[in-house]
SELO-230584 format. One record per residue (C-alpha): residue in one letter; x, y, z; residue number from 0. Coordinates in Angstrom, 1 decimal. Example, Ala and Ser with C-alpha at 12.3 -4.5 7.8 and 13.67 -1.06 7.14 Angstrom:
REM SELO-230584
A	12.3	-4.5	7.8	0
S	13.7	-1.1	7.1	1
END
This chain:
REM SELO-230584
M	15.0	-9.5	48.5	0
T	12.4	-11.6	50.3	1
K	11.2	-14.9	49.1	2
L	7.8	-13.4	48.3	3
S	9.2	-10.7	46.1	4
R	11.5	-13.2	44.3	5
F	8.6	-15.4	43.7	6
A	6.5	-12.5	42.4	7
T	9.4	-11.4	40.1	8
L	9.8	-15.0	38.8	9
A	6.0	-15.3	38.2	10
T	5.9	-12.0	36.3	11
C	8.8	-13.1	34.1	12
L	7.1	-16.4	33.3	13
M	3.8	-14.7	32.4	14
V	5.6	-12.3	30.1	15
A	7.5	-15.1	28.4	16
A	4.3	-17.1	27.9	17
V	2.5	-14.1	26.3	18
V	5.5	-13.4	24.0	19
S	5.8	-17.0	22.9	20
V	2.0	-17.1	22.0	21
T	1.9	-14.0	19.9	22
A	3.8	-15.0	16.7	23
Q	4.5	-12.2	14.3	24
E	5.6	-11.9	10.7	25
V	7.1	-8.6	9.6	26
I	7.3	-7.7	5.9	27
D	9.4	-4.7	5.0	28
A	9.3	-3.2	1.5	29
T	10.1	-0.1	-0.5	30
A	7.1	1.4	-2.2	31
M	8.2	3.1	-5.4	32
G	5.8	5.6	-7.1	33
T	4.7	5.0	-10.7	34
S	3.4	7.4	-13.3	35
T	2.6	10.7	-11.5	36
Q	4.4	9.6	-8.3	37
L	7.5	8.5	-10.3	38
G	10.7	9.1	-8.3	39
K	9.0	9.0	-4.9	40
N	10.0	6.2	-2.5	41
V	8.7	5.4	0.9	42
S	9.2	2.4	3.3	43
V	6.2	0.3	4.1	44
K	6.0	-2.3	7.0	45
L	3.4	-4.9	7.4	46
I	3.2	-6.4	10.9	47
I	1.0	-9.5	10.6	48
E	-0.2	-11.0	14.0	49
R	-2.4	-13.6	12.4	50
W	-3.9	-14.6	9.1	51
S	-7.6	-13.9	8.5	52
T	-9.9	-16.9	8.7	53
K	-12.2	-18.3	6.0	54
E	-15.2	-17.0	8.0	55
E	-13.7	-13.5	7.9	56
Q	-13.2	-13.9	4.1	57
Q	-16.9	-15.0	3.7	58
T	-18.1	-12.1	5.8	59
L	-16.3	-9.7	3.5	60
T	-17.6	-11.4	0.4	61
Q	-21.2	-11.2	1.7	62
A	-20.8	-7.6	2.8	63
F	-19.6	-6.7	-0.7	64
Q	-22.5	-8.6	-2.4	65
K	-24.9	-6.8	-0.1	66
G	-23.6	-3.3	-0.1	67
Q	-20.8	-3.1	-2.8	68
N	-17.7	-1.0	-1.8	69
Q	-19.5	0.7	1.2	70
G	-20.7	-2.6	2.5	71
L	-17.1	-3.9	2.3	72
Y	-15.8	-0.7	4.0	73
D	-18.4	-1.1	6.9	74
A	-17.5	-4.8	7.4	75
L	-13.7	-4.0	7.4	76
E	-14.4	-1.4	10.1	77
K	-16.0	-3.9	12.4	78
M	-13.3	-6.6	12.0	79
K	-10.8	-7.4	14.7	80
P	-7.4	-6.2	13.4	81
V	-5.0	-8.9	12.2	82
G	-1.9	-6.6	12.2	83
R	-0.7	-3.2	11.3	84
I	0.6	-1.3	8.2	85
Q	3.2	1.4	9.0	86
I	4.9	4.1	7.0	87
P	7.9	5.6	8.9	88
G	7.0	8.8	10.7	89
T	3.5	7.7	11.3	90
L	1.8	5.4	13.8	91
G	0.3	3.5	10.9	92
Y	-3.1	1.8	11.2	93
A	-4.7	-1.5	11.7	94
L	-4.9	-4.2	8.9	95
A	-8.3	-5.7	8.7	96
Y	-7.7	-8.6	6.4	97
T	-4.6	-10.6	5.4	98
A	-4.2	-13.9	3.5	99
S	-1.3	-16.0	2.5	100
V	-1.8	-18.1	-0.7	101
P	0.8	-20.8	-1.6	102
T	2.4	-20.5	-5.1	103
S	4.7	-22.7	-7.0	104
T	7.8	-20.7	-5.8	105
G	6.6	-19.4	-2.4	106
R	3.4	-17.5	-1.6	107
T	1.4	-14.5	-2.2	108
V	0.4	-12.2	0.7	109
R	-2.8	-10.1	0.1	110
F	-4.0	-7.4	2.5	111
V	-6.8	-4.8	2.7	112
T	-8.0	-2.3	5.2	113
N	-9.9	0.9	5.4	114
R	-8.0	4.0	4.2	115
K	-7.7	6.8	6.7	116
I	-9.3	9.8	5.3	117
A	-7.3	13.0	5.9	118
F	-9.0	15.9	7.8	119
Q	-8.8	18.3	4.8	120
E	-10.2	15.6	2.5	121
A	-13.2	15.1	4.8	122
Y	-13.6	18.9	5.5	123
R	-13.6	19.7	1.8	124
N	-15.8	16.7	1.1	125
T	-13.6	15.7	-1.9	126
P	-14.6	13.0	-4.3	127
S	-11.4	11.1	-3.3	128
Q	-13.3	9.9	-0.1	129
A	-15.0	7.3	-2.3	130
Y	-11.6	5.6	-2.6	131
N	-11.7	4.5	1.0	132
L	-9.7	1.2	0.9	133
T	-5.9	0.5	1.0	134
G	-4.7	-2.9	-0.1	135
G	-2.0	-4.7	-1.9	136
Q	-0.3	-7.9	-2.9	137
I	3.2	-9.2	-2.3	138
N	4.6	-12.2	-4.2	139
I	7.2	-13.8	-2.0	140
D	9.6	-16.0	-3.9	141
E	11.2	-18.3	-1.4	142
Q	13.5	-19.9	-3.9	143
D	15.0	-16.6	-5.1	144
K	14.4	-13.7	-2.7	145
S	15.5	-11.1	-5.3	146
K	12.4	-12.0	-7.4	147
S	10.0	-11.1	-4.5	148
A	7.9	-8.0	-5.5	149
G	4.4	-6.6	-5.1	150
V	2.0	-3.7	-5.5	151
L	0.4	-1.3	-3.1	152
Y	-3.0	0.3	-3.8	153
P	-3.0	3.3	-1.4	154
A	-6.5	4.6	-2.4	155
A	-8.9	2.2	-4.0	156
Q	-12.4	1.0	-4.2	157
L	-14.0	-2.2	-5.5	158
V	-16.6	-1.9	-8.2	159
I	-18.5	-4.3	-10.4	160
N	-17.9	-3.4	-14.1	161
Q	-20.3	-3.6	-17.0	162
E	-19.4	-7.3	-17.6	163
G	-20.4	-8.0	-14.0	164
E	-16.8	-8.7	-12.9	165
L	-15.2	-7.4	-9.7	166
Q	-12.8	-4.6	-10.6	167
L	-10.3	-2.6	-8.5	168
E	-10.6	1.1	-9.2	169
L	-7.7	3.4	-8.1	170
R	-7.7	7.1	-7.1	171
K	-4.2	7.6	-8.6	172
N	-1.6	5.0	-9.5	173
P	-0.4	1.8	-7.8	174
W	3.0	1.8	-6.0	175
R	5.5	-0.9	-6.9	176
L	6.8	-2.8	-3.9	177
T	10.5	-3.9	-4.0	178
N	13.3	-4.9	-1.6	179
I	11.0	-7.3	0.2	180
I	12.3	-8.6	3.5	181
V	10.4	-11.1	5.5	182
R	11.1	-11.7	9.2	183
G	9.4	-14.1	11.7	184
S	6.5	-16.2	10.8	185
T	2.9	-16.7	11.8	186
E	1.2	-20.0	12.0	187
K	-1.5	-20.5	9.4	188
END
């Protein structure tokens, strides 16, 4: 091996190490358990969080919803730079548009939302379910007693303003309960 090729190999290794050390990552694994009509169904869910959303991104989403309601929010989420991925085994998953970590007295709450991928048959048949175009959830991470960590997944939802003028989450079917929460790695806030 010549000096030049050794230098090139060393330089490549250093660049790869620098890139790996800059991209912090937090992975949250959970088991989604069906409720009501999906009772008895279980599926693994993985959130891969590359970074937390900024206050500016949160304001953009708030303004988009105020302007265009659920469709405005959907359009704004579509334009956002991904902050991570949500995966279900056997699929490639899809990009997470928004994530937030909010401190609690025993740990923190992780909230996430992204646009729901509309299935081909759903679009082809022009079903009413297309209105439920968001996927979101919340995971309460108890850092004092890990067994108390739990959450909820809203696989098909939309945001609406109810008759009292309050923001309300409307679901296509039922929420899924998230259990067996495992958190690995960390992202800097």
